[in-house]
PDB file of N, CA, C and O in Angstrom, chain B, residues numbered from 101:
ATOM      1  N   UNK B 101     -22.274 -30.356  18.309  1.00  0.00           N
ATOM      2  CA  UNK B 101     -21.526 -29.213  17.826  1.00  0.00           C
ATOM      3  C   UNK B 101     -22.480 -28.244  17.134  1.00  0.00           C
ATOM      4  O   UNK B 101     -23.357 -28.667  16.380  1.00  0.00           O
ATOM      5  N   UNK B 102     -22.313 -26.946  17.387  1.00  0.00           N
ATOM      6  CA  UNK B 102     -23.203 -25.952  16.803  1.00  0.00           C
ATOM      7  C   UNK B 102     -22.865 -25.722  15.338  1.00  0.00           C
ATOM      8  O   UNK B 102     -21.712 -25.494  14.971  1.00  0.00           O
ATOM      9  N   UNK B 103     -23.896 -25.788  14.517  1.00  0.00           N
ATOM     10  CA  UNK B 103     -23.739 -25.557  13.079  1.00  0.00           C
ATOM     11  C   UNK B 103     -24.741 -24.488  12.677  1.00  0.00           C
ATOM     12  O   UNK B 103     -25.914 -24.586  13.037  1.00  0.00           O
ATOM     13  N   UNK B 104     -24.303 -23.452  11.927  1.00  0.00           N
ATOM     14  CA  UNK B 104     -25.262 -22.419  11.529  1.00  0.00           C
ATOM     15  C   UNK B 104     -26.337 -22.980  10.590  1.00  0.00           C
ATOM     16  O   UNK B 104     -26.043 -23.767   9.690  1.00  0.00           O
ATOM     17  N   UNK B 105     -27.575 -22.563  10.816  1.00  0.00           N
ATOM     18  CA  UNK B 105     -28.689 -23.064  10.010  1.00  0.00           C
ATOM     19  C   UNK B 105     -28.729 -22.389   8.640  1.00  0.00           C
ATOM     20  O   UNK B 105     -29.071 -23.023   7.642  1.00  0.00           O
ATOM     21  N   UNK B 106     -28.373 -21.087   8.594  1.00  0.00           N
ATOM     22  CA  UNK B 106     -28.388 -20.338   7.340  1.00  0.00           C
ATOM     23  C   UNK B 106     -27.021 -19.704   7.105  1.00  0.00           C
ATOM     24  O   UNK B 106     -26.275 -19.411   8.040  1.00  0.00           O
ATOM     25  N   UNK B 107     -26.726 -19.508   5.854  1.00  0.00           N
ATOM     26  CA  UNK B 107     -25.463 -18.850   5.485  1.00  0.00           C
ATOM     27  C   UNK B 107     -25.603 -17.347   5.700  1.00  0.00           C
ATOM     28  O   UNK B 107     -26.639 -16.763   5.382  1.00  0.00           O
ATOM     29  N   UNK B 108     -24.539 -16.712   6.251  1.00  0.00           N
ATOM     30  CA  UNK B 108     -24.576 -15.265   6.448  1.00  0.00           C
ATOM     31  C   UNK B 108     -24.234 -14.554   5.148  1.00  0.00           C
ATOM     32  O   UNK B 108     -23.391 -15.017   4.380  1.00  0.00           O
ATOM     33  N   UNK B 109     -24.891 -13.432   4.909  1.00  0.00           N
ATOM     34  CA  UNK B 109     -24.664 -12.677   3.680  1.00  0.00           C
ATOM     35  C   UNK B 109     -23.303 -11.981   3.708  1.00  0.00           C
ATOM     36  O   UNK B 109     -22.686 -11.859   4.766  1.00  0.00           O
ATOM     37  N   UNK B 110     -22.839 -11.525   2.544  1.00  0.00           N
ATOM     38  CA  UNK B 110     -21.552 -10.838   2.453  1.00  0.00           C
ATOM     39  C   UNK B 110     -21.557  -9.531   3.241  1.00  0.00           C
ATOM     40  O   UNK B 110     -20.558  -9.172   3.864  1.00  0.00           O
ATOM     41  N   UNK B 111     -22.684  -8.823   3.213  1.00  0.00           N
ATOM     42  CA  UNK B 111     -22.739  -7.547   3.929  1.00  0.00           C
ATOM     43  C   UNK B 111     -22.665  -7.755   5.440  1.00  0.00           C
ATOM     44  O   UNK B 111     -22.017  -6.976   6.138  1.00  0.00           O
ATOM     45  N   UNK B 112     -23.317  -8.791   5.947  1.00  0.00           N
ATOM     46  CA  UNK B 112     -23.272  -9.073   7.386  1.00  0.00           C
ATOM     47  C   UNK B 112     -21.866  -9.500   7.795  1.00  0.00           C
ATOM     48  O   UNK B 112     -21.380  -9.105   8.854  1.00  0.00           O
ATOM     49  N   UNK B 113     -21.209 -10.311   6.953  1.00  0.00           N
ATOM     50  CA  UNK B 113     -19.834 -10.738   7.220  1.00  0.00           C
ATOM     51  C   UNK B 113     -18.901  -9.536   7.215  1.00  0.00           C
ATOM     52  O   UNK B 113     -18.046  -9.418   8.092  1.00  0.00           O
ATOM     53  N   UNK B 114     -19.051  -8.642   6.241  1.00  0.00           N
ATOM     54  CA  UNK B 114     -18.176  -7.482   6.127  1.00  0.00           C
ATOM     55  C   UNK B 114     -18.411  -6.478   7.252  1.00  0.00           C
ATOM     56  O   UNK B 114     -17.475  -5.790   7.661  1.00  0.00           O
ATOM     57  N   UNK B 115     -19.636  -6.378   7.761  1.00  0.00           N
ATOM     58  CA  UNK B 115     -19.901  -5.511   8.914  1.00  0.00           C
ATOM     59  C   UNK B 115     -19.145  -6.002  10.139  1.00  0.00           C
ATOM     60  O   UNK B 115     -18.634  -5.200  10.921  1.00  0.00           O
ATOM     61  N   UNK B 116     -19.074  -7.311  10.305  1.00  0.00           N
ATOM     62  CA  UNK B 116     -18.354  -7.880  11.436  1.00  0.00           C
ATOM     63  C   UNK B 116     -16.850  -7.624  11.306  1.00  0.00           C
ATOM     64  O   UNK B 116     -16.176  -7.389  12.308  1.00  0.00           O
ATOM     65  N   UNK B 117     -16.330  -7.668  10.098  1.00  0.00           N
ATOM     66  CA  UNK B 117     -14.897  -7.482   9.858  1.00  0.00           C
ATOM     67  C   UNK B 117     -14.488  -6.017   9.769  1.00  0.00           C
ATOM     68  O   UNK B 117     -13.301  -5.729   9.621  1.00  0.00           O
ATOM     69  N   UNK B 118     -15.427  -5.087   9.855  1.00  0.00           N
ATOM     70  CA  UNK B 118     -15.121  -3.664   9.682  1.00  0.00           C
ATOM     71  C   UNK B 118     -14.203  -3.143  10.774  1.00  0.00           C
ATOM     72  O   UNK B 118     -13.439  -2.208  10.531  1.00  0.00           O
ATOM     73  N   UNK B 119     -14.254  -3.723  11.981  1.00  0.00           N
ATOM     74  CA  UNK B 119     -13.436  -3.240  13.093  1.00  0.00           C
ATOM     75  C   UNK B 119     -12.114  -3.969  13.209  1.00  0.00           C
ATOM     76  O   UNK B 119     -11.343  -3.692  14.128  1.00  0.00           O
ATOM     77  N   UNK B 120     -11.828  -4.887  12.310  1.00  0.00           N
ATOM     78  CA  UNK B 120     -10.591  -5.664  12.349  1.00  0.00           C
ATOM     79  C   UNK B 120      -9.558  -4.956  11.492  1.00  0.00           C
ATOM     80  O   UNK B 120      -9.517  -5.157  10.279  1.00  0.00           O
ATOM     81  N   UNK B 121      -8.723  -4.132  12.108  1.00  0.00           N
ATOM     82  CA  UNK B 121      -7.734  -3.366  11.359  1.00  0.00           C
ATOM     83  C   UNK B 121      -6.459  -3.239  12.172  1.00  0.00           C
ATOM     84  O   UNK B 121      -6.452  -3.489  13.377  1.00  0.00           O
ATOM     85  N   UNK B 122      -5.393  -2.855  11.515  1.00  0.00           N
ATOM     86  CA  UNK B 122      -4.106  -2.695  12.175  1.00  0.00           C
ATOM     87  C   UNK B 122      -4.102  -1.455  13.051  1.00  0.00           C
ATOM     88  O   UNK B 122      -4.714  -0.442  12.712  1.00  0.00           O
ATOM     89  N   UNK B 123      -3.418  -1.540  14.166  1.00  0.00           N
ATOM     90  CA  UNK B 123      -3.272  -0.391  15.057  1.00  0.00           C
ATOM     91  C   UNK B 123      -1.949   0.320  14.758  1.00  0.00           C
ATOM     92  O   UNK B 123      -0.998  -0.300  14.283  1.00  0.00           O
ATOM     93  N   UNK B 124      -1.898   1.604  15.035  1.00  0.00           N
ATOM     94  CA  UNK B 124      -0.672   2.364  14.831  1.00  0.00           C
ATOM     95  C   UNK B 124       0.358   1.930  15.874  1.00  0.00           C
ATOM     96  O   UNK B 124      -0.006   1.657  17.019  1.00  0.00           O
ATOM     97  N   UNK B 125       1.643   1.861  15.494  1.00  0.00           N
ATOM     98  CA  UNK B 125       2.661   1.479  16.473  1.00  0.00           C
ATOM     99  C   UNK B 125       2.833   2.573  17.527  1.00  0.00           C
ATOM    100  O   UNK B 125       2.662   3.758  17.241  1.00  0.00           O
ATOM    101  N   UNK B 126       3.172   2.157  18.746  1.00  0.00           N
ATOM    102  CA  UNK B 126       3.347   3.099  19.853  1.00  0.00           C
ATOM    103  C   UNK B 126       4.722   3.755  19.735  1.00  0.00           C
ATOM    104  O   UNK B 126       5.734   3.145  20.081  1.00  0.00           O
ATOM    105  N   UNK B 127       4.758   4.986  19.251  1.00  0.00           N
ATOM    106  CA  UNK B 127       6.013   5.719  19.084  1.00  0.00           C
ATOM    107  C   UNK B 127       6.152   6.700  20.240  1.00  0.00           C
ATOM    108  O   UNK B 127       5.262   7.514  20.486  1.00  0.00           O
ATOM    109  N   UNK B 128       7.289   6.615  20.955  1.00  0.00           N
ATOM    110  CA  UNK B 128       7.546   7.487  22.093  1.00  0.00           C
ATOM    111  C   UNK B 128       8.888   8.177  21.899  1.00  0.00           C
ATOM    112  O   UNK B 128       9.750   7.665  21.185  1.00  0.00           O
ATOM    113  N   UNK B 129       9.074   9.331  22.525  1.00  0.00           N
ATOM    114  CA  UNK B 129      10.391   9.985  22.438  1.00  0.00           C
ATOM    115  C   UNK B 129      11.411   9.279  23.333  1.00  0.00           C
ATOM    116  O   UNK B 129      11.077   8.808  24.421  1.00  0.00           O
ATOM    117  N   UNK B 130      12.646   9.213  22.864  1.00  0.00           N
ATOM    118  CA  UNK B 130      13.726   8.610  23.636  1.00  0.00           C
ATOM    119  C   UNK B 130      14.060   9.527  24.814  1.00  0.00           C
ATOM    120  O   UNK B 130      14.225  10.731  24.615  1.00  0.00           O
ATOM    121  N   UNK B 131      14.165   8.993  26.035  1.00  0.00           N
ATOM    122  CA  UNK B 131      14.482   9.862  27.172  1.00  0.00           C
ATOM    123  C   UNK B 131      15.904  10.425  27.118  1.00  0.00           C
ATOM    124  O   UNK B 131      16.181  11.456  27.732  1.00  0.00           O
ATOM    125  N   UNK B 132      16.808   9.762  26.391  1.00  0.00           N
ATOM    126  CA  UNK B 132      18.195  10.238  26.324  1.00  0.00           C
ATOM    127  C   UNK B 132      18.388  11.325  25.288  1.00  0.00           C
ATOM    128  O   UNK B 132      18.923  12.394  25.584  1.00  0.00           O
ATOM    129  N   UNK B 133      17.943  11.043  24.054  1.00  0.00           N
ATOM    130  CA  UNK B 133      18.227  11.984  22.968  1.00  0.00           C
ATOM    131  C   UNK B 133      16.992  12.681  22.426  1.00  0.00           C
ATOM    132  O   UNK B 133      17.121  13.685  21.726  1.00  0.00           O
ATOM    133  N   UNK B 134      15.787  12.180  22.728  1.00  0.00           N
ATOM    134  CA  UNK B 134      14.557  12.815  22.273  1.00  0.00           C
ATOM    135  C   UNK B 134      14.087  12.366  20.905  1.00  0.00           C
ATOM    136  O   UNK B 134      13.061  12.850  20.427  1.00  0.00           O
ATOM    137  N   UNK B 135      14.806  11.453  20.254  1.00  0.00           N
ATOM    138  CA  UNK B 135      14.393  10.964  18.935  1.00  0.00           C
ATOM    139  C   UNK B 135      13.190  10.030  19.084  1.00  0.00           C
ATOM    140  O   UNK B 135      13.010   9.405  20.129  1.00  0.00           O
ATOM    141  N   UNK B 136      12.371   9.940  18.037  1.00  0.00           N
ATOM    142  CA  UNK B 136      11.206   9.052  18.061  1.00  0.00           C
ATOM    143  C   UNK B 136      11.673   7.608  17.938  1.00  0.00           C
ATOM    144  O   UNK B 136      12.508   7.282  17.095  1.00  0.00           O
ATOM    145  N   UNK B 137      11.113   6.736  18.804  1.00  0.00           N
ATOM    146  CA  UNK B 137      11.481   5.317  18.777  1.00  0.00           C
ATOM    147  C   UNK B 137      10.261   4.493  19.136  1.00  0.00           C
ATOM    148  O   UNK B 137       9.304   5.003  19.718  1.00  0.00           O
ATOM    149  N   UNK B 138      10.299   3.202  18.783  1.00  0.00           N
ATOM    150  CA  UNK B 138       9.236   2.286  19.161  1.00  0.00           C
ATOM    151  C   UNK B 138       9.377   1.934  20.640  1.00  0.00           C
ATOM    152  O   UNK B 138      10.490   1.843  21.158  1.00  0.00           O
ATOM    153  N   UNK B 139       8.256   1.739  21.311  1.00  0.00           N
ATOM    154  CA  UNK B 139       8.275   1.399  22.729  1.00  0.00           C
ATOM    155  C   UNK B 139       8.915   0.039  22.953  1.00  0.00           C
ATOM    156  O   UNK B 139       8.771  -0.859  22.124  1.00  0.00           O
ATOM    157  N   UNK B 140       9.617  -0.119  24.061  1.00  0.00           N
ATOM    158  CA  UNK B 140      10.257  -1.367  24.479  1.00  0.00           C
ATOM    159  C   UNK B 140      11.321  -1.834  23.490  1.00  0.00           C
ATOM    160  O   UNK B 140      11.542  -3.035  23.338  1.00  0.00           O
ATOM    161  N   UNK B 141      11.987  -0.882  22.811  1.00  0.00           N
ATOM    162  CA  UNK B 141      13.049  -1.217  21.873  1.00  0.00           C
ATOM    163  C   UNK B 141      14.206  -0.249  22.056  1.00  0.00           C
ATOM    164  O   UNK B 141      14.036   0.839  22.606  1.00  0.00           O
ATOM    165  N   UNK B 142      15.383  -0.650  21.593  1.00  0.00           N
ATOM    166  CA  UNK B 142      16.581   0.180  21.704  1.00  0.00           C
ATOM    167  C   UNK B 142      16.442   1.369  20.766  1.00  0.00           C
ATOM    168  O   UNK B 142      15.963   1.221  19.641  1.00  0.00           O
ATOM    169  N   UNK B 143      16.857   2.545  21.219  1.00  0.00           N
ATOM    170  CA  UNK B 143      16.864   3.737  20.382  1.00  0.00           C
ATOM    171  C   UNK B 143      17.973   3.585  19.342  1.00  0.00           C
ATOM    172  O   UNK B 143      19.126   3.341  19.695  1.00  0.00           O
ATOM    173  N   UNK B 144      17.631   3.727  18.072  1.00  0.00           N
ATOM    174  CA  UNK B 144      18.607   3.532  17.010  1.00  0.00           C
ATOM    175  C   UNK B 144      19.516   4.742  16.816  1.00  0.00           C
ATOM    176  O   UNK B 144      20.583   4.621  16.214  1.00  0.00           O
ATOM    177  N   UNK B 145      19.109   5.902  17.317  1.00  0.00           N
ATOM    178  CA  UNK B 145      19.946   7.088  17.121  1.00  0.00           C
ATOM    179  C   UNK B 145      21.019   7.230  18.194  1.00  0.00           C
ATOM    180  O   UNK B 145      22.103   7.739  17.907  1.00  0.00           O
ATOM    181  N   UNK B 146      20.743   6.787  19.444  1.00  0.00           N
ATOM    182  CA  UNK B 146      21.760   6.918  20.492  1.00  0.00           C
ATOM    183  C   UNK B 146      22.197   5.564  21.075  1.00  0.00           C
ATOM    184  O   UNK B 146      23.215   5.504  21.764  1.00  0.00           O
ATOM    185  N   UNK B 147      21.450   4.476  20.814  1.00  0.00           N
ATOM    186  CA  UNK B 147      21.851   3.146  21.258  1.00  0.00           C
ATOM    187  C   UNK B 147      21.582   2.856  22.718  1.00  0.00           C
ATOM    188  O   UNK B 147      22.258   2.010  23.304  1.00  0.00           O
ATOM    189  N   UNK B 148      20.616   3.529  23.327  1.00  0.00           N
ATOM    190  CA  UNK B 148      20.308   3.281  24.736  1.00  0.00           C
ATOM    191  C   UNK B 148      18.961   2.604  24.888  1.00  0.00           C
ATOM    192  O   UNK B 148      18.083   2.739  24.036  1.00  0.00           O
ATOM    193  N   UNK B 149      18.804   1.863  26.002  1.00  0.00           N
ATOM    194  CA  UNK B 149      17.536   1.258  26.372  1.00  0.00           C
ATOM    195  C   UNK B 149      17.387   1.397  27.877  1.00  0.00           C
ATOM    196  O   UNK B 149      18.226   0.903  28.630  1.00  0.00           O
ATOM    197  N   UNK B 150      16.331   2.062  28.324  1.00  0.00           N
ATOM    198  CA  UNK B 150      16.072   2.339  29.740  1.00  0.00           C
ATOM    199  C   UNK B 150      17.254   3.054  30.401  1.00  0.00           C
ATOM    200  O   UNK B 150      17.587   2.777  31.554  1.00  0.00           O
ATOM    201  N   UNK B 151      17.876   3.963  29.673  1.00  0.00           N
ATOM    202  CA  UNK B 151      18.972   4.757  30.217  1.00  0.00           C
ATOM    203  C   UNK B 151      20.318   4.065  30.227  1.00  0.00           C
ATOM    204  O   UNK B 151      21.289   4.645  30.714  1.00  0.00           O
ATOM    205  N   UNK B 152      20.419   2.849  29.709  1.00  0.00           N
ATOM    206  CA  UNK B 152      21.669   2.096  29.686  1.00  0.00           C
ATOM    207  C   UNK B 152      22.141   1.990  28.242  1.00  0.00           C
ATOM    208  O   UNK B 152      21.360   1.654  27.352  1.00  0.00           O
ATOM    209  N   UNK B 153      23.426   2.279  28.008  1.00  0.00           N
ATOM    210  CA  UNK B 153      23.992   2.172  26.664  1.00  0.00           C
ATOM    211  C   UNK B 153      24.093   0.700  26.278  1.00  0.00           C
ATOM    212  O   UNK B 153      24.751  -0.078  26.968  1.00  0.00           O
ATOM    213  N   UNK B 154      23.446   0.315  25.182  1.00  0.00           N
ATOM    214  CA  UNK B 154      23.413  -1.077  24.757  1.00  0.00           C
ATOM    215  C   UNK B 154      24.463  -1.325  23.680  1.00  0.00           C
ATOM    216  O   UNK B 154      25.143  -2.351  23.697  1.00  0.00           O
ATOM    217  N   UNK B 155      24.597  -0.380  22.738  1.00  0.00           N
ATOM    218  CA  UNK B 155      25.607  -0.524  21.692  1.00  0.00           C
ATOM    219  C   UNK B 155      26.093   0.849  21.264  1.00  0.00           C
ATOM    220  O   UNK B 155      25.430   1.858  21.504  1.00  0.00           O
ATOM    221  N   UNK B 156      27.260   0.878  20.626  1.00  0.00           N
ATOM    222  CA  UNK B 156      27.847   2.123  20.112  1.00  0.00           C
ATOM    223  C   UNK B 156      27.239   2.439  18.761  1.00  0.00           C
ATOM    224  O   UNK B 156      27.110   1.564  17.905  1.00  0.00           O
ATOM    225  N   UNK B 157      26.867   3.691  18.575  1.00  0.00           N
ATOM    226  CA  UNK B 157      26.327   4.126  17.301  1.00  0.00           C
ATOM    227  C   UNK B 157      27.452   4.738  16.483  1.00  0.00           C
ATOM    228  O   UNK B 157      28.165   5.621  16.961  1.00  0.00           O
ATOM    229  N   UNK B 158      27.614   4.264  15.233  1.00  0.00           N
ATOM    230  CA  UNK B 158      28.658   4.805  14.367  1.00  0.00           C
ATOM    231  C   UNK B 158      28.240   6.175  13.858  1.00  0.00           C
ATOM    232  O   UNK B 158      27.089   6.374  13.471  1.00  0.00           O
ATOM    233  N   UNK B 159      29.155   7.098  13.858  1.00  0.00           N
ATOM    234  CA  UNK B 159      28.892   8.430  13.361  1.00  0.00           C
ATOM    235  C   UNK B 159      29.233   8.488  11.877  1.00  0.00           C
ATOM    236  O   UNK B 159      30.257   7.945  11.462  1.00  0.00           O
ATOM    237  N   UNK B 160      28.391   9.139  11.067  1.00  0.00           N
ATOM    238  CA  UNK B 160      28.658   9.289   9.642  1.00  0.00           C
ATOM    239  C   UNK B 160      29.713  10.359   9.423  1.00  0.00           C
ATOM    240  O   UNK B 160      29.762  11.360  10.138  1.00  0.00           O
ATOM    241  N   UNK B 161      30.564  10.128   8.412  1.00  0.00           N
ATOM    242  CA  UNK B 161      31.610  11.104   8.120  1.00  0.00           C
ATOM    243  C   UNK B 161      31.168  12.079   7.086  1.00  0.00           C
ATOM    244  O   UNK B 161      31.927  12.975   6.717  1.00  0.00           O
TER     245      UNK B 161
END
C-alpha cells in the first residue's frame, strides 16, 4: 500500500482544495409561464413539468 514519505504542508493542501467549491444551481425559465425554476423540477408558480400540469396552484386572495 502506498504511504506518503513526507507530510504535505498546509499551503500545498490548501492549493489542492482551492478548486473544490459549490456550483451555482441551473436556473432556467419555465416554458409555460416564464418564471425562473430549477432544471428537472416542477415549476412552483404554474405547477407544470415538461408541459404537463402536475398540480393545481392556489391563488392568493
